[in-house]
N, C-alpha and C positions, 0 to 999 in steps of 0.2 A: 558802195559805202564811202562816205566822206571822212577824211582824216582831219579832225578839228584841232590837231596838235599844234599847228603853226599858223592857223588862221586868226584874223581879228575876230574876237568874240564879242557878243553883244553885252552892253551894259545892262544892269538890272534896273527895273523901274525904281524911281526915287524912294518909294515906301520901303522896298526891300533893301536898297543901298543904305538907307537911314537905319534900318533895323540891324544890319551887319555892323555898321559903324558904332551904334549904341552898345554893342557887345565887345567893341574893340577888335572887330574882325573885318576882313574884306573877303568877298567871294573868291573862292579858289578857282584855278584854271579848269579843273574837271567839272565844277559846278556850272560855270559859264558854258563849257563845252556841251554839257547835257542840255542846257537851254538852247544853244545854237542848233543842236541836232533836232530837238523838238520843233523849233521854228522852221527848220528845213524839211520837216516831215520825214526825217530819217529814224531808223531804229538805232539803238545805241547799246553798247555793252560797257559797263563801268566796272573797272577793277581798280581798287584803291585800298591802301592799308587801313586797319582799324583806327578810328579817331580822325579820319580824313574828311569827314562830312559827307559820306556816301548817302545817308538817308536824305539829307537836305538836297543833295544833288539830284537824287532820283525824283523827288517831289517838287522841286523848285519850278520846273516848267508847268506843272499842274496848278500850283498855287497862283502863279502869275496869270495863267490862262483863266482860272476860275474868277479871279478878281477882275480881269479885263473883259471877259466874256462869260458872264454867269450862265451855267448850263440850264437847260429846260427843267422845270419842276418835275419831280418824279423820276429823274434819271441819275445814273451814276456816271460821274465824269472820269474818275480814275480808280482802277482796280489794282490792288497790291496783293500779290500772292506769295505766301511764305510756306516753307515746308513744316514749320512749327507754329502752333497757335501761340506759344509763349513769345516767340519772336514778333508775331503780329501785334501782340499787346504792347511789347516794348517799343516797337516802331510807332504805334499810335501815340504812346506817351511822349516820345521824342518829337513827334510831329505836331501835337497839340500845343506844345509850349510856344514855338515861334508863331503859330497861328494866333494864339491868345495875346502874345506880346505885341503883335502888329495890329491886333483888333480886326482880324479878317473874319468875314461872315462865311466861314467854311466849316462844314460839319464832317468830322472823321469818326468812323465807327469800325469796330471789328465784328466779324461773324465767324464763329468756329462751332464745333460740335457742342461747346458749353454755353452757347448763347441762349438765353431764356426764350421760350416760345413766344411770349408777348413781344419781345424785341424783334424776333424774326418776322412776325406778322407785320409789325409796323414798318420794318425795312422793305417789305414787299410793296408797300403803298407810299411810303415816305422815305426813300433811300437817302443815305448820306451822299455828299459830294465825292468823298473818298472812302472806299470800302476796303478794309484789310482782311484777308481771308486765306483759306487753304485750298489745295487742289480738290479735296473732297466736297467742299462747299460750292466750288464752281460747278462741279458735276450736278449738284442739286439745283443750283440757280438756273442753269441753262434748260432744265426740264420743266421749269415753272411756266404756267400759261402767260404770266406777265413779263417773261424774260425779254421779249422784243422791246417792250416799253422801257423796262429798267435799264437796258443797255443801249438804247437808241442814242443817248448822248455820250457814250463812252469814247473818250479821246486818248486815254493812255492806259497801258498795262505795265506794271512794274513787277518783275519776277525777281525775288530775292533768293540768294543761295541756289541759283539754278543748277549748279553742279551737284547739289545734294538731291535734287528731284529728278533730273533728266534721265539717269540710267536705271530708274526703278519703275515699278508698276504705277506708282503715284505720278511719275513723269508721263507715262502713257495716258493716264487718266486726265492729267492736265492738258496734254496735247489734244485729246478729244474735246475737252471743255473749251479750249481756245479756238478750235476749229468750229465748234458750234457757235461761239460768240462771233466769229468772223462772218458766218452765214447770216 
C-alpha cells in the first residue's frame, strides 16, 4: 500500500479544475490522493469527516477516466455499493449535480429492490456508466447470464460505509458477489 499523504499529487484535468474554481473551491488533498491511488492502480480506503467531499473523492477517478477513456457500450464502469438504498439515492443526487454542471456525458443510475422492472430490464441491456446499488443487488447481478458482458468494462468499485456491512451476513453476501465479479 502506498501512502499518498506526503507525495506530489496529480493535478486535475482543466475541465475539473475549472468546475472546482467556479464553485469557489479547490480539490482537497484526499480527493487528489484518491486520484493518485487510482492512477497507480492501488486500492484505497478513505476516511474523512462529514462534509469533506468524500463522495466526490470516491468518484473523481471514475469521472475523469470515463471522460478520458469512454467505456465500451453495454458495460458498467463503476459500481458503488451502499448498505442502504436511501444512501445510494442520496449519493446519486450528489453525483449527478457536478456531472450536469460540467456537461459530462456520464449516466448514473441506482438499482435497489424498489427499482421498477422496466428499468431493471433496460439496465441489463443498456447499463449506466456508474451504477449505485446494494449487496443484495450485486448477488442478483452476478447470477445473470449477461453478467460477464455487463461487468467486462468494470474499472472501479466504491464501497460506502464498509464498516456497517462487513461484520454482517450482508457483508458475507457482498464478499461472495465481489468474488464472483473478480472471476
